[in-house]
C-alpha positions in Angstrom: -65.2 -19.8 -21.1 -63.2 -22.2 -24.2 -64.6 -21.2 -27.1 -66.5 -25.1 -28.7 -65.3 -24.0 -32.4 -61.6 -25.3 -33.6 -59.1 -24.5 -31.3 -56.8 -21.2 -32.3 -53.2 -23.6 -31.7 -53.2 -27.1 -31.9 -49.6 -28.4 -31.0 -49.3 -31.8 -31.3 -46.0 -34.0 -29.8 -43.5 -30.4 -28.7 -40.2 -31.3 -27.9 -36.7 -29.3 -27.9 -33.7 -30.3 -26.9 -30.7 -28.2 -26.1 -28.0 -28.9 -27.1 -24.0 -28.0 -25.5 -21.3 -30.0 -26.5 -22.0 -33.2 -26.3 -25.0 -32.5 -23.2 -28.2 -32.7 -24.4 -31.5 -31.9 -22.3 -35.0 -32.4 -23.5 -36.9 -29.5 -22.1 -40.0 -30.1 -23.5 -40.9 -33.9 -23.4 -44.0 -34.6 -26.2 -46.4 -31.4 -25.7 -50.1 -31.7 -26.9 -52.3 -29.1 -26.5 -55.0 -27.2 -27.7 -56.4 -23.1 -26.7 -59.3 -21.5 -27.3 -59.9 -19.3 -28.6 -61.0 -16.3 -25.7 -59.1 -18.5 -23.5 -56.8 -17.4 -20.8 -54.7 -19.2 -20.0 -52.1 -19.2 -16.6 -48.7 -21.5 -17.2 -47.2 -22.4 -13.3 -44.5 -24.4 -12.8 -40.8 -24.8 -11.0 -38.2 -22.5 -12.2 -36.1 -24.7 -15.0 -39.0 -26.6 -15.8 -39.8 -25.6 -19.2 -42.0 -23.0 -18.4 -40.6 -20.0 -20.4 -39.9 -22.4 -23.1 -42.9 -24.1 -24.1 -44.1 -20.2 -25.1 -41.5 -19.0 -27.5 -42.1 -23.1 -28.8 -45.3 -21.9 -29.4 -45.0 -19.3 -29.9 -42.3 -19.6 -32.6 -40.0 -17.4 -31.1 -37.3 -21.3 -31.1 -38.2 -23.7 -33.1 -38.4 -27.1 -32.3 -37.1 -30.8 -32.2 -40.3 -32.6 -33.1 -44.4 -32.3 -33.4 -46.4 -29.2 -35.0 -48.3 -26.2 -34.2 -50.8 -25.2 -35.9 -52.1 -21.7 -35.1 -54.9 -19.9 -37.7 -54.7 -23.0 -39.7 -51.8 -22.9 -40.5 -47.6 -25.1 -38.7 -46.3 -22.3 -37.6 -42.7 -25.0 -37.3 -43.4 -26.4 -40.8 -42.7 -22.1 -41.8 -39.3 -20.7 -42.8 -38.0 -18.4 -40.6 -39.1 -15.2 -42.6 -42.7 -16.3 -43.1 -43.0 -17.0 -39.1 -41.1 -13.4 -38.1 -44.2 -12.3 -40.9 -46.5 -14.2 -38.9 -45.4 -14.0 -35.8 -45.3 -9.9 -36.6 -49.1 -10.0 -37.6 -50.5 -12.2 -34.9 -48.9 -12.5 -31.3 -48.3 -9.7 -29.2 -45.8 -10.0 -26.6 -45.2 -8.8 -23.5 -42.3 -9.3 -21.2 -40.8 -9.6 -17.1 -38.1 -6.9 -18.5 -40.6 -4.6 -20.5 -37.8 -4.6 -23.6 -39.1 -1.2 -24.6 -36.3 0.5 -26.8 -34.7 2.9 -25.3 -35.0 6.0 -27.5 -37.8 5.8 -28.3 -40.9 7.5 -27.4 -44.0 5.5 -26.5 -46.2 6.2 -29.0 -43.1 5.0 -31.2 -42.4 1.5 -29.0 -45.9 1.1 -29.3 -46.3 2.2 -33.3 -43.4 -0.2 -34.3 -44.9 -3.5 -35.2 -47.4 -1.2 -37.0 -44.5 0.3 -39.3 -42.7 -3.5 -39.3 -45.6 -4.7 -40.4 -46.6 -1.8 -43.6 -48.7 0.2 -41.8 -49.1 4.6 -43.2 -46.9 6.6 -40.6 -50.0 8.8 -39.2 -52.2 5.7 -39.1 -49.7 3.6 -37.6 -49.5 6.9 -34.6 -52.9 7.3 -34.4 -53.8 3.5 -33.2 -51.0 3.9 -31.2 -52.0 6.5 -29.1 -55.7 5.1 -29.1 -53.8 1.8 -27.9 -52.6 3.9 -25.2 -54.9 6.2 -23.9 -57.0 2.6 -24.2 -54.2 1.1 -21.1 -54.2 4.2 -19.1 -51.8 6.5 -20.7 -53.3 9.7 -22.4 -50.3 12.2 -22.4 -47.6 9.8 -21.9 -46.7 9.5 -25.2 -44.4 11.3 -26.0 -42.2 9.7 -22.6 -38.9 8.2 -22.9 -39.1 4.5 -21.0 -37.1 6.0 -18.5 -39.2 8.9 -17.9 -41.9 6.6 -17.0 -42.4 3.8 -13.8 -41.8 0.1 -13.9 -46.1 0.4 -13.4 -46.6 2.8 -17.0 -43.7 1.1 -19.1 -45.3 -2.2 -18.8 -48.3 -0.7 -19.8 -46.4 0.7 -22.6 -45.6 -2.8 -23.6 -49.0 -4.0 -23.1 -49.8 -1.2 -25.5 -47.6 -2.8 -28.0 -48.7 -6.2 -28.2 -52.4 -5.2 -28.4 -52.0 -3.0 -30.9 -52.1 -5.6 -33.7 -55.3 -7.0 -33.6 -53.2 -10.6 -32.8 -54.8 -13.9 -32.7 -52.8 -14.3 -28.8 -51.0 -12.4 -26.5 -48.1 -14.8 -24.8 -46.8 -12.9 -20.9 -44.1 -14.1 -19.5 -44.2 -13.0 -15.9 -45.8 -10.4 -16.9 -45.5 -8.9 -13.1 -42.8 -10.3 -12.0 -40.2 -6.8 -11.8 -43.8 -4.7 -10.0 -44.3 -4.1 -7.0 -47.5 -5.2 -5.2 -50.1 -2.1 -6.0 -48.9 -2.0 -9.1 -48.4 -5.8 -10.2 -52.2 -5.8 -9.2 -53.4 -2.9 -11.3 -51.2 -4.8 -14.3 -53.0 -7.9 -13.4 -56.7 -6.2 -13.9 -55.6 -4.5 -16.9 -55.0 -7.9 -18.3 -57.8 -9.0 -17.2 -59.7 -6.3 -18.4 -58.2 -6.9 -22.0 -58.8 -11.0 -21.4 -62.7 -9.4 -21.1 -63.3 -7.9 -24.0 -62.2 -11.6 -26.1 -58.9 -11.8 -26.1 -56.7 -15.0 -25.8 -54.2 -14.3 -23.1 -51.5 -17.6 -22.2 -49.7 -15.9 -18.9 -46.5 -17.2 -17.4 -46.0 -17.0 -13.8 -44.6 -17.5 -10.3 -47.2 -15.9 -8.8 -50.2 -18.1 -7.6 -53.3 -14.9 -7.6 -52.1 -14.8 -11.1 -51.8 -18.4 -11.8 -55.7 -18.4 -10.1 -56.5 -15.5 -11.8 -57.6 -17.4 -15.3 -60.1 -19.9 -16.7 -57.4 -22.2 -16.6 -54.1 -23.8 -15.6 -51.4 -25.3 -16.7 -48.3 -26.5 -14.4 -45.3 -27.7 -16.0 -42.7 -30.0 -14.6 -39.7 -31.8 -15.8 -40.8 -30.5 -19.5 -44.0 -32.6 -19.1 -47.6 -30.5 -18.7 -48.7 -32.1 -15.0 -51.9 -30.3 -14.9 -54.5 -28.6 -17.0 -57.9 -28.3 -15.3 -59.4 -25.8 -13.8 -57.3 -23.1 -11.1 -59.6 -24.5 -8.0 -59.6 -28.2 -8.5 -55.2 -28.1 -8.8 -55.4 -26.3 -5.3 -57.5 -28.6 -4.1 -55.3 -31.5 -5.3 -52.2 -29.6 -3.7 -53.7 -29.8 -0.7 -54.2 -33.0 -0.5 -50.4 -34.0 -1.5 
């Protein structure tokens, strides 16, 4: 259930405008959103309506044009690029549809990379990478490169990489989008296990089953939040439409 404490993330009036020459597209239109520590939130909505932009702006991957995004008491929108990059590396984990693994590195090297970039000692980083790969069911696959792993195994490596720095929030953008249904179910089960251990998790998805798996569903249309509540209630509302 959502935490009753102060939110781990609080966004107010978040706007994002994409400009191409004289053309402006308002991708986010004044978003207000709070996330509690330990919540699992799923984000749904039609393609091109702002879901990924929302993730990118709330996580600091993209700069915003107006508003504030406070995480752990700090406004990341007001940070310098360097400070925001350091904060993101230390306090956030990311899982993408395309895995985003480095092909020339082994599974263990991919997982330990965030720790090395944060200044961890190589021996400590490798040990934590092995522990995390074991946790996601890849014990014995640590020396394999991405091309030697199945799609589901690659996504497990990506999940291990996202978890290894013990982030405040994990952002997942279509984490099962490139997987077959059986493998997608296994990856979702792993994400649910991660959440049950207390991890704050935000998942963007087109999959209705994943959308219904969290405690809280957010729907984004035309750059605005049009629903924020129980997945079960959202189904009931749409059934009446």
